[in-house]
C-alpha positions as CSV (number, residue, x, y, z in Angstrom):
1,M,0.0,0.0,0.0
2,K,2.8,2.5,0.9
3,K,4.3,2.0,-2.6
4,I,1.0,2.7,-4.2
5,L,0.6,5.9,-2.2
6,F,4.2,6.9,-3.0
7,A,3.6,6.4,-6.7
8,A,0.3,8.4,-6.6
9,L,2.0,11.3,-4.8
10,F,4.8,11.4,-7.4
11,I,2.4,11.3,-10.3
12,S,0.3,14.1,-8.9
13,V,3.4,16.3,-8.4
14,A,4.7,15.5,-11.8
15,S,1.3,16.3,-13.4
16,L,1.4,19.7,-11.7
17,G,4.8,20.4,-13.2
18,W,3.7,19.3,-16.6
19,S,0.6,21.4,-16.5
20,Q,2.5,24.5,-15.7
21,T,4.7,24.2,-18.8
22,A,2.0,25.6,-21.0
23,G,2.8,29.2,-21.8
24,S,6.2,29.1,-20.0
25,D,9.6,29.4,-21.6
26,A,11.0,26.3,-23.3
27,K,13.1,23.9,-21.2
28,K,12.4,25.6,-17.9
29,W,11.0,22.4,-16.3
30,E,12.6,19.0,-15.7
31,L,11.2,15.7,-14.7
32,Q,13.7,13.4,-13.0
33,L,13.6,9.7,-12.1
34,Q,16.4,7.9,-10.1
35,G,17.1,4.7,-8.2
36,G,20.0,2.8,-6.7
37,L,21.4,1.6,-3.4
38,S,21.0,3.0,0.1
39,L,23.9,2.5,2.6
40,P,23.7,2.8,6.4
41,V,26.4,5.2,7.7
42,S,25.7,6.1,11.4
43,P,27.4,3.7,13.8
44,Y,24.4,1.7,15.2
45,F,22.5,1.8,11.9
46,A,25.5,0.3,10.0
47,N,26.9,-2.0,12.7
48,G,24.2,-2.7,15.3
49,Y,24.4,-2.0,19.0
50,S,27.3,-3.2,21.0
51,G,27.1,-7.0,21.2
52,E,24.1,-7.1,18.8
53,S,25.8,-6.7,15.5
54,A,23.5,-9.5,14.1
55,Y,20.7,-6.9,14.1
56,K,22.5,-4.3,12.0
57,F,20.8,-3.0,8.9
58,N,22.0,-4.2,5.5
59,T,22.5,-2.1,2.3
60,G,19.0,-1.3,1.0
61,F,17.6,0.1,-2.2
62,N,15.8,3.3,-3.2
63,F,13.8,4.8,-6.0
64,G,12.2,8.2,-6.5
65,G,11.7,11.2,-8.7
66,A,11.6,14.9,-8.8
67,V,10.0,17.9,-10.5
68,G,12.4,20.8,-11.0
69,Y,12.3,24.4,-12.3
70,K,15.4,26.0,-13.8
71,I,15.9,29.4,-12.3
72,S,18.9,29.7,-14.7
73,P,20.6,27.2,-17.0
74,Q,22.9,26.2,-14.1
75,L,20.6,26.6,-11.0
76,S,17.4,24.5,-10.4
77,V,15.0,24.0,-7.5
78,L,13.7,20.5,-7.2
79,A,10.8,19.0,-5.3
80,N,12.1,15.5,-4.6
81,I,10.3,12.3,-3.4
82,Q,12.2,9.2,-2.6
83,L,11.6,5.8,-0.9
84,N,14.4,4.0,0.8
85,E,14.0,0.5,2.1
86,F,16.3,-1.1,4.7
87,R,16.2,-4.6,6.2
88,S,18.2,-6.5,8.8
89,K,19.1,-10.2,8.2
90,T,16.5,-12.7,9.4
91,F,17.3,-14.2,12.8
92,P,15.6,-16.9,15.0
93,G,13.1,-16.0,17.7
94,A,10.9,-18.1,20.1
95,G,9.2,-20.4,17.6
96,Y,9.5,-17.9,14.7
97,N,12.0,-16.0,12.6
98,E,12.1,-12.3,12.5
99,Y,13.8,-9.3,10.9
100,Y,13.8,-5.6,11.3
101,F,12.5,-3.3,8.6
102,W,12.9,0.5,8.1
103,D,11.2,2.3,5.2
104,M,12.0,6.0,4.8
105,T,9.9,8.1,2.4
106,N,11.7,11.4,1.9
107,I,10.1,14.6,0.6
108,S,12.7,17.4,0.2
109,L,13.2,20.8,-1.5
110,L,16.6,20.9,-3.1
111,L,18.7,23.6,-4.8
112,K,20.9,22.1,-7.5
113,Y,23.8,23.9,-9.1
114,R,25.4,22.7,-12.4
115,I,29.1,23.8,-12.2
116,L,29.7,23.9,-16.0
117,T,27.5,25.0,-19.0
118,G,28.4,22.3,-21.6
119,P,26.7,18.9,-22.2
120,F,28.7,17.4,-19.4
121,T,28.8,19.0,-16.0
122,P,29.4,18.1,-12.3
123,F,26.7,19.4,-9.9
124,V,26.0,19.8,-6.2
125,F,22.7,20.0,-4.4
126,A,21.4,20.4,-0.9
127,G,18.2,21.2,1.0
128,P,15.8,20.4,3.9
129,G,12.8,18.1,4.0
130,I,10.7,15.7,6.0
131,V,10.8,11.9,6.2
132,L,8.0,9.4,7.0
133,N,9.7,6.7,9.0
134,M,8.0,3.3,9.0
135,M,9.9,0.8,11.2
136,G,9.4,-2.4,13.2
137,H,9.7,-6.2,13.2
138,E,8.3,-8.7,10.8
139,Y,7.6,-12.1,12.5
140,L,7.7,-15.2,10.2
141,Y,6.3,-18.5,11.5
142,P,7.6,-21.6,9.8
143,A,5.4,-24.5,8.4
144,P,3.1,-26.0,9.4
145,T,1.9,-22.7,11.0
146,P,-0.4,-21.0,8.4
147,S,1.2,-18.1,6.7
148,Y,-1.6,-15.8,7.9
149,E,0.0,-16.1,11.4
150,N,2.8,-13.9,10.2
151,Y,2.5,-10.3,11.4
152,S,4.5,-7.1,12.0
153,D,4.9,-4.7,14.9
154,E,5.3,-1.2,13.4
155,S,5.8,2.4,14.5
156,D,5.4,5.5,12.2
157,S,6.8,9.0,12.7
158,I,7.3,12.1,10.6
159,N,10.7,13.9,11.3
160,P,12.8,16.6,9.7
161,M,15.8,15.8,7.6
162,L,18.7,17.4,5.7
163,Q,20.2,16.2,2.4
164,A,23.3,17.1,0.4
165,G,25.1,15.5,-2.5
166,L,27.1,15.7,-5.7
167,G,27.1,14.1,-9.1
168,A,27.6,14.4,-12.8
169,E,25.1,14.9,-15.6
170,Y,25.4,14.4,-19.4
171,A,22.9,15.9,-21.9
172,L,22.3,13.5,-24.7
173,S,20.0,16.1,-26.3
174,D,18.2,19.3,-25.4
175,D,15.3,17.1,-24.1
176,F,17.1,14.3,-22.4
177,S,19.9,13.9,-19.9
178,V,21.4,11.1,-17.8
179,F,23.1,11.4,-14.4
180,A,24.7,9.7,-11.5
181,Q,24.8,11.1,-8.0
182,A,25.7,10.3,-4.3
183,T,23.6,11.7,-1.5
184,Y,24.2,12.1,2.3
185,T,21.0,12.2,4.4
186,V,20.5,13.0,8.1
187,D,17.2,11.7,9.5
188,F,16.4,13.5,12.8
189,I,14.3,10.7,14.1
190,D,13.2,10.9,17.8
191,G,14.0,8.5,20.6
192,Y,10.5,7.0,20.6
193,G,10.7,5.7,17.0
194,I,14.0,3.9,17.5
195,D,12.5,1.7,20.3
196,Y,11.0,-0.4,17.5
197,V,14.3,-1.4,15.9
198,E,17.7,-2.6,17.0
199,G,20.5,-0.5,15.4
200,A,19.4,3.1,15.0
201,D,21.0,6.4,16.0
202,V,19.6,9.9,16.9
203,P,20.0,11.2,14.3
204,T,20.3,8.4,11.8
205,R,22.5,8.9,8.7
206,Y,22.8,7.1,5.4
207,D,24.2,7.5,1.9
208,T,22.6,6.8,-1.4
209,V,24.3,6.0,-4.8
210,Q,21.9,6.5,-7.7
211,A,21.6,6.7,-11.5
212,G,18.8,8.3,-13.3
213,A,17.4,10.3,-16.2
214,I,16.0,13.8,-16.7
215,L,13.4,14.9,-19.2
216,N,13.7,18.6,-20.0
217,L,10.4,20.4,-20.9
């Protein structure tokens, strides 16, 4: 369900950007799609608590998109939406197996600056946002216990965040560009939320490595 809601939110934002291109200067708008890997960085998130390294979170994945407006050929403002999914490894419990999950849906407002003016350019970006944290346990009961016995224990919270990153972009044409980027994110989650998982920090930090495409409108 959360992936459906995420997709609906992105499509609605993209539609808004598309509708506003009518009557505007050419190539002022950009639609961006990206995806890649998400890597835990902060100590507990990456390694687990002391003596509980089995509960650490593994490298996850992400996908997302953005609608941007070009203030100038080099400077853009982007409304970015991205889902990051992290999982711990599965470990045995009392008659069941379990793992920790942590899904982070980021909504951020970013300033992006292209350093050069030619087809190829490095770029940097940064900005604030909010993150919907969905975290908890998934309990998996082995056969012959019916699969419907499986259940999760979950906590949700909305917290502020900061993002910054750098990358490189190449314009294949006036309409279409490809890019790769790395992002550093700080999730200012509160102490209540991390009670539902082993291996989290206040704040929690992670990196993303992504590739994507940009449609210039």
